[in-house]
C-alpha positions as CSV (number, residue, x, y, z in Angstrom):
1,X,38.8,37.3,87.5
2,X,36.6,40.0,86.1
3,X,35.5,41.1,89.4
4,X,39.0,41.4,90.6
5,X,40.0,43.6,87.7
6,X,37.1,45.9,88.4
7,X,37.9,46.3,92.0
8,X,41.5,46.8,91.2
9,X,40.5,49.6,88.8
10,X,38.3,51.3,91.4
11,X,40.9,51.2,94.0
12,X,43.5,52.5,91.7
13,X,41.3,55.5,90.7
14,X,40.4,56.2,94.2
15,X,44.2,56.3,95.1
16,X,45.0,58.6,92.3
17,X,42.1,61.1,93.3
18,X,43.3,60.9,96.9
19,X,46.8,61.8,95.9
20,X,45.8,64.5,93.4
21,X,43.1,66.3,95.3
22,X,45.4,68.5,97.4
23,X,47.1,69.8,94.3
24,X,43.7,71.1,93.1
25,X,42.8,72.4,96.4
26,X,46.2,74.3,96.7
27,X,45.5,76.5,93.6
28,X,42.3,78.2,94.8
29,X,42.6,81.9,95.6
30,X,39.4,82.2,97.7
31,X,41.3,83.1,100.7
32,X,42.0,86.5,99.4
33,X,39.6,89.5,99.2
34,X,39.6,90.2,95.3
35,X,37.2,93.1,96.0
36,X,39.9,95.4,97.3
37,X,43.5,96.0,97.0
38,X,46.1,97.0,99.7
39,X,49.4,98.8,99.4
40,X,52.2,98.0,101.7
41,X,55.4,100.0,101.6
42,X,58.1,98.0,103.4
43,X,61.6,96.5,103.6
44,X,62.1,93.2,102.0
45,X,63.2,90.5,104.5
46,X,63.3,87.5,102.2
47,X,62.7,86.6,98.6
48,X,62.1,82.9,97.9
49,X,62.4,82.2,94.2
50,X,60.9,78.7,94.4
51,X,57.9,76.5,93.4
52,X,54.9,76.4,93.7
53,X,54.8,80.3,94.3
54,X,57.6,82.8,94.6
55,X,57.1,84.4,98.0
56,X,58.2,87.9,99.1
57,X,58.4,88.7,102.8
58,X,58.6,92.1,104.1
59,X,58.4,94.3,107.2
60,X,56.1,97.3,107.2
61,X,54.9,99.8,109.7
62,X,51.2,100.0,110.3
63,X,49.2,103.1,110.9
64,X,50.1,103.1,114.5
65,X,53.8,102.6,113.7
66,X,54.0,99.0,114.8
67,X,56.1,96.8,112.7
68,X,54.1,94.1,110.7
69,X,55.5,91.0,108.9
70,X,54.0,90.5,105.6
71,X,54.0,87.3,103.5
72,X,53.3,88.1,99.9
73,X,52.4,85.2,97.5
74,X,52.8,85.7,93.5
75,X,50.5,84.0,91.2
76,X,53.0,81.6,90.1
77,X,56.3,80.0,90.3
78,X,59.6,80.9,88.9
79,X,58.7,79.8,85.2
80,X,55.5,82.1,85.3
81,X,57.5,85.1,86.6
82,X,60.4,84.6,84.3
83,X,58.1,85.0,81.4
84,X,56.9,88.3,82.9
85,X,60.4,89.6,83.2
86,X,61.4,88.7,86.7
87,X,64.4,86.8,87.7
88,X,65.9,85.5,91.2
89,X,67.8,88.8,91.4
90,X,64.7,91.0,90.7
91,X,64.1,91.7,94.3
92,X,66.8,92.1,97.0
93,X,66.7,91.6,100.7
94,X,66.9,95.1,102.4
95,X,65.2,96.9,99.4
96,X,62.4,99.3,100.0
97,X,59.4,98.4,97.8
98,X,55.7,99.0,97.7
99,X,53.5,95.9,97.4
100,X,50.1,96.0,96.0
101,X,47.7,93.0,96.2
102,X,44.7,91.3,97.4
103,X,44.6,90.9,101.4
104,X,43.8,87.8,103.1
105,X,40.1,87.6,104.1
106,X,41.0,86.6,107.7
107,X,42.8,89.9,108.2
108,X,46.3,88.4,108.6
109,X,49.3,90.2,106.9
110,X,49.2,88.0,103.9
111,X,48.4,89.0,100.3
112,X,48.3,87.8,96.7
113,X,50.6,90.2,94.7
114,X,49.2,92.3,91.9
115,X,52.1,94.8,91.4
116,X,55.5,95.8,92.8
117,X,56.7,99.4,92.7
118,X,60.3,100.1,93.1
119,X,61.7,103.4,94.6
120,X,62.6,104.5,91.1
121,X,59.0,104.1,90.1
122,X,59.4,101.1,87.9
123,X,56.3,98.8,88.3
124,X,56.5,95.0,87.8
125,X,53.5,92.7,87.5
126,X,53.7,88.9,88.3
127,X,52.4,87.7,85.1
128,X,49.1,86.0,84.0
129,X,45.9,85.7,86.2
């Protein structure tokens, strides 16, 4: 009976770790180059106010004039951004904004947001690190 309980305990712990490990892996930011910031001035195509991270999608012209589609991840979900003064109506589709953040190391058009600058000069930050 003692062996059965010990085996059950180890199997249960292994199952918990297998289920929880993707959660811990998700919250890393190693895919972003934290040694440089990029600035993208573009038009918002979507603003997803949802967990686990609020996402901003925008189109912006590159140096050659080609349109690029950007995916911008904030450092938190709606709860974190609400505490920093954001709401689901903060950014509107079709709005021109400047997005400043850490680019993806692989060169794709993704970034981790550090700041939004609106056309009226207002700056908004996504909350805690």
